[in-house]
N, C-alpha and C positions, 0 to 999 in steps of 0.2 A: 472324455467318459477314460476311463478310469475301469483299470484290471485288473482280477488274484491269478500269480499262478501257483500249482502244485501238483509236489510227486510223490505216487507211492509203488511202490513192486513185488513183485510175487514170479515165485516161482514154482513153473513144472511145463508139464510134454505137454507136445499133440507130433499128429501129421497131417498129411497132406493130402488126404483119399483121390489117385487118379492122378497125381504128380507126378513130372517124367524128372528123376532131381532127388540128388537128397531128402530134401522135405520130406520125399513116401515111406520114410524111414522111423520112426516114433526115436525124438530128441526132444532136447528144454529148451531153455530161455531165463535168463532172469528178463524177465516184462518190466518197465518202470513204464509207467503210466502220467503224463504232461496236462492236469487240465486248468483253463486257464474259463476264467470268467472276468464279467462287467457287468457297469448298471451306471446310467445315466450320472446319480447323484445317490448322496452319503448317505448313512441313517442321521438324523438332524439331533435325538433325543435316545435317551438311555442307553443300557451296556456296551453298543453295539455305536452309536455315536461317531460318527467321523470314515466308517466303515462301511463298503460293500454289505460283505457276510465276516464272521469271527471266523479269521481261521481254522479255528479248532475245532464247526461245525462243519466245512470243510474240503480236510485236514479227515474230519472221520467220518463221514459221508464216501468221501474214494476208499477207505481204508478200507472200507465195512464190503463196497464193493472184488474191489482186493486180495483180500483176506480169504473170498468162498475162493476163490482159486487158484489161489498161495502151496502148494505142492501135490497137485497134483493130476491125472491125464486129461487133458479139457477132447474132445473127443466132434466129430459133428451127428449129427442124429446121420445114424442107419449107414453109418463107417465105417463101423468091425460089421462082424461075422455076429448070430445069438451068441453060440457057444461060446465064440474068443471074452466078446464081452460080461458073460457069464464066469465064463476063467479067473478071468483079474475080476470082476466082482466078489466071486466066493473066494481068492486070494484077501481081500479084504483092503483093494487098491479104492484107494478114492479115485473117482470121476467124472468129468464134471460135461454135459450135452449139452451143445452149445446149437443154433436153427440157425451160422454156418460157416462156411469154411473156415478154421482161425487161423484166420491169418490175419499181419497185424491194422493190417487200411480197414479191415471189419472189428477186427477187437478196435478200433481208434472208431470209428461210428457206433460199434456198444455202450459202451463209454461214456461220450457225446450225450444218445440218447435217456440212458439209463438218469447220469448227472441232471439231466435238462426234467426226465420226471418225475425229479426230486424237487425239483419250483428251482436249479440255478438257472441265469442264463447264460449257456458254456457259450462262448465264438470259437474257442475248438480245445478239442483234445489232441491227445497223441502218444501214438506208444509206443516204443522201441523194443523191440523186438531182441538187439545187440549193441551196444552203448553205439554204434554207426551206423546203421538201419533202426529208419520211421518211415516209421506216416503218419499223415491228421482227417480230419477232420471235422469241418468247421464250416459259417456260413460262411 
């Protein structure tokens, strides 16, 4: 089996509603996302001959996902009071709402699912929330 890996980073803030500890407060990370895709066969013809997929396409698709999360406040839906959320929006803060608690574990599944939905055979998605701490989701 052939495997390719690429990564993309984004900077954002988040908090964990209902968490007892420091992560209940808004704080930021430089998230590093690593995607590993696989294939049993290489392309036999054309521009991608000898490849699973063109690295530039793989990198571009992952970068598109991470750019949407860059320099924003990521919140779980309904985790802020409506007045708090509106006050932040009135100040032109970028807020991205997700359907899950914004943990490294949940982000690893999010990136796995998103890249899979683009047609990639994803082996594993790993999300580093710090240089030493990461979570992975894969088959």
